C-alpha positions, 0 to 999 in steps of 0.5 A, spaced: 275 556 342 283 556 343 286 553 349 291 557 353 296 552 350 294 550 343 293 553 336 286 552 332 286 554 325 284 561 326 289 563 331 294 559 327 293 563 321 293 570 326 299 568 329 303 566 322 300 573 319 303 577 326 309 574 326 310 575 318 309 582 320 314 582 325 319 579 320 317 584 315 319 590 319 325 586 321 327 585 314 326 592 312 331 594 317 337 589 317 336 588 309 336 595 308 343 595 313 346 589 309 344 593 302 349 599 304 354 596 309 359 594 304 360 601 301 360 604 308 365 600 310 369 602 304 368 609 306 371 608 313 377 605 310 376 598 309 379 594 304 375 589 299 378 583 302 376 586 309 369 587 307 369 580 304 372 577 311 367 581 315 361 579 311 363 572 311 365 571 318 358 574 320 354 569 316 359 563 318 359 565 326 351 566 325 350 560 322 354 556 327 351 559 333 344 556 331 347 550 333 347 552 340 341 557 340 337 551 338 339 546 343 339 551 348 331 553 346 330 545 347 333 544 353 331 550 357 324 551 353 324 558 354 322 559 347 319 566 347 325 569 352 330 567 347 326 569 341 326 576 344 333 577 346 335 575 339 330 580 336 333 586 341 340 584 339 339 584 332 335 590 331 340 594 336 345 593 331 342 596 325 342 604 328 348 603 332 352 603 326 351 610 325 355 611 331 361 607 328 367 611 328 372 606 324 371 600 320 372 595 325 367 598 330 362 597 324 364 590 323 363 589 330 355 591 329 355 587 323 357 581 326 352 583 332 346 583 327 348 576 325 348 574 332 342 576 334 338 573 328 342 566 330 339 567 337 332 568 335 332 563 329 331 556 331 326 558 337 322 562 332 321 557 327 319 552 332 313 556 335 311 558 328 311 550 326 306 549 332 301 554 328 303 550 322 300 544 325 293 547 324 294 551 317 299 546 314 306 547 315 307 549 307 302 555 308 305 557 314 312 558 312 310 560 305 306 566 308 311 568 313 316 567 307 312 572 303 311 577 308 319 576 310 321 578 303 316 584 302 320 587 308 327 585 304 324 588 298 323 595 301 329 595 306 334 597 300 329 601 297 329 605 303 336 606 304 337 607 297 332 613 297 335 616 304 342 616 300 340 619 294 337 625 298 342 626 303 348 622 301 349 620 308 350 613 310 349 614 318 343 618 316 340 612 313 342 607 318 338 612 323 332 611 318 333 604 318 332 604 326 324 606 325 323 599 322 327 596 327 323 599 333 317 597 330 320 590 330 321 590 337 314 593 338 311 588 334 314 582 337 312 584 344 305 585 342 305 578 339 308 575 345 303 578 349 297 576 344 300 569 343 304 567 350 302 559 348 306 559 342 312 558 346 309 552 350 312 547 346 311 539 348 316 536 352 318 529 349 313 524 351 315 519 357 312 513 352 315 515 346 320 510 342 327 510 344 330 511 337 333 518 335 329 524 334 332 526 328 331 520 323 335 518 317 330 522 312 332 528 316 339 527 315 338 526 308 334 532 307 339 536 310 345 533 305 340 535 299 339 542 302 347 542 303 348 541 296 343 546 294 346 551 298 353 550 295 350 551 288 347 557 289 351 563 287 350 569 292 347 575 289 353 579 290 357 575 285 351 576 280 351 583 281 359 584 281 358 580 274 353 585 271 357 591 273 364 588 271 360 586 264 357 592 263 350 588 263 346 593 267 347 600 270 349 601 277 342 603 278 338 597 275 342 592 279 338 594 286 332 594 282 333 587 280 335 585 287 328 587 289 325 583 283 328 577 285 325 578 292 318 579 289 319 572 285 322 569 292 315 571 295 311 569 290 315 562 290 314 561 297 306 562 297 305 558 291 310 552 293 308 552 300 301 551 298 303 545 294 308 542 299 301 541 303 298 537 298 304 534 295 310 533 300 317 534 299 317 532 292 315 539 290 322 541 291 324 537 285 322 543 280 324 548 285 332 545 285 331 545 277 329 552 277 335 553 281 340 549 277 337 554 271 339 560 275 347 561 274 347 559 267 342 564 265 345 570 270 352 569 268 352 566 261 347 570 257 345 578 255 340 582 259 334 579 257 337 572 259 340 575 265 333 578 268 330 571 267 336 568 271 335 573 277 328 571 277 329 564 277 335 565 283 329 569 287 324 564 285 328 558 288 331 562 294 323 563 296 322 555 294 327 553 299 326 558 304 319 556 305 319 548 304 326 547 308 322 549 314 316 546 313 319 539 311 323 540 318 317 540 321 314 534 318 320 530 320 321 532 327 317 531 333 315 538 336 320 537 342 326 536 338 325 542 332 329 547 335 335 543 335 333 540 328 332 547 326 339 549 329 343 543 326 339 544 319 340 551 318 347 551 320 349 546 315 345 550 310 349 556 311 356 553 312 355 550 305 352 557 302 358 560 305 363 555 302 360 555 295 360 562 295 368 562 296 369 557 291 364 560 286 368 567 287 375 564 286 372 560 280 369 567 277 376 570 276 378 563 273 373 561 268 365 563 269 364 557 265 367 552 270 363 556 276 356 555 272 358 548 271 359 547 279 353 550 280 349 546 276 352 539 278 351 541 285 344 543 284 342 536 280 346 532 285 342 535 291 336 530 287 339 524 290 339 525 297 332 528 296 329 522 293 332 517 298 329 522 303 322 521 300 323 513 300 325 513 307 319 517 309 314 512 305 
């Protein structure tokens, strides 16, 4: 039996599946929104520069805010209230876009959506890591990521269907309000069923005086930073496909859906492998990521499809394993802060890498591919050092 404050294997798996369903609905709502927000902003009169600035600002602000939300969760120990508040903010922003009368008000809702995710992310990951102690951190985060990516696959397809039938962005946002409402209902249900998930242990009085975040953690974060910097954003890949007439406009979102499918498979397979072999399973994940850019940007249609699948697979591996790795390295009481720091480093590096690659694309596609490969392979060094530090 499970006590009022702990998970066992059965309840741990049930919690991960339940939280995965929450994430499935959430991703359905906000990935559907993100898939059409660019052209919606354009329809309101925003320039291309404004669209890029809004997307970049939202991502950067969202990742920086995790530094504060993670520390807040650790200090207050209000894990469930913080997670619920984040979901409420994020999900309210999705259908609210239907009310935007100009591009700057739409921009506000887009940035608000990223804010909500930033508020809830460290607290939610910490609670899931508690269940992962029982069923394996790799399996816990891998299974959650697979359910998460199922929603990420379905959301843009729902938005595309509404647009194909009605040609109305506002109606599409309202329809995405359905999974947004289901997200709130499901996360409240999970809170009522698993209140003890938020009962995170305090730092023991007799714990060592050293820092909670070890040298291995910082080396691991440095590796993740280089990986993120080397990932080309899918929006740039899609831009390349359209500009080079490699695929038709209708095929590009289908390829993204395939990438999300590959991401889900990668998170499941590598999550299980992580529990058996530890962080070293990231080495093949990094090599897959290094292959994505040359395949996607330098090849014809068949090779480009392989690049998209490699890109999605690498995303799934890193999203699942990185969270699981932090849970293994950091004591429970400090994980919210660690997740906030780690994801902020990862997100800022992704943002900077996206800017650099966007600039390089207009100068030399070969240079873009070279930077991507070098950054990915360079991530091996701090990863190997982290592995040695853990031995």
